[in-house]
N, C-alpha and C positions, 0 to 999 in steps of 0.2 A: 369478201374478207372484212372482218370486223376489226374495230379500233380497240380491242381490249389489250391491256398489258400482259405480256407474258413474263412470268418469273421463272427463272431458271435456277435450278439448284446446283451451285458451285460446289463440287464434293470436296475440295480441298479448303474449304471454309467452313464446313460444317461443325467440326471439332473446335476451332478456335472461337467461333461464335456461340457454341453451347457453353464453353468454358467462362467466356465473358459474360454471358447470361447468368451463370452460377454466381460469379463473383458480384455482379450487379445486384442480384436478390439478396446475397449474403450482407453486402454493404448497406442496401436498403433497409434491411432488418436491424443492423447494428444503428442506423440512423434513428429508425423508429424508436428503439429501446432508449437511446440517448435523449430522444426528444420527450419521450413521456414518464420515464422514471428517473429520478434524480434531479439535479439542477442544471442540466446541459441542454435546455431546448435550443439554443442557437447552435450549438456544437452539433446536435443531432440534425438540425436542418441543413447545416453545412455538409455533413456526411452524406445526407439524402441527395443534395445536389451533386455532390461529386460521384455518387453511385449511378447517375444518369449517363455518365461517360462510359460505363460498361455495357450498356444495352445497345445492341448492333441496330436497331431501327432508328434509335435517336442519333447515334452517330452517323448514320447515312443521311437523316434529315439535316444534320448539322453541315455534312459535307456538301448537300445540295444548295442550302441557304447561303452559306458563307464561303464554300469552295476550300474550306479547311478541313483537315482530318487529324484524329489524334493518333500519333504513331504508338506502336506497340510498346516501345520501350517507356514512353510517358506512362501508359497504362500500368506497367508493372512497377514503376516508380510510385505511381498514386495508389495502387494496391498496398505497397509496403508502408507507405505513409498512413494510410486508413488503418491497417492492422495495428501498426505501431501506436497511433493516436487513440485507437479504441482500447487497446488492451492496457496500455501504459497511463496515458493521461486522462483517458475517458473512463477508466476503473470499469470496463465492461462485465467482468465476473460479478462484481458487487452489485451492479444494475441488474443483471439477469436474476441474482438471488433475491433482490427486491421485488423484481417483476413476478417472479414465481411465488413470493409469499402474499403478493396481493391478491392471488387466484384463489 
């Protein structure tokens, strides 16, 4: 018998993990756009840091290290906050236009 770790695929968590990863990637991209285009470097870095809450491997690592997990409703509130901040305060459409003009 070997000492390798077996990973089991929990079928009832595949879709939520996929959706969480998609949101994490989108929010990471929003953070990168805010970091490098416009005058919101710290805001962009803040959004990048918040996007890590949506990546399942990182939330699993957080749970192992601190025994704290991020509840689903907190992720929903965080997602609403990021979208509101990026579209309203962060002027994301203007920054996307600026980014596309620089290419």
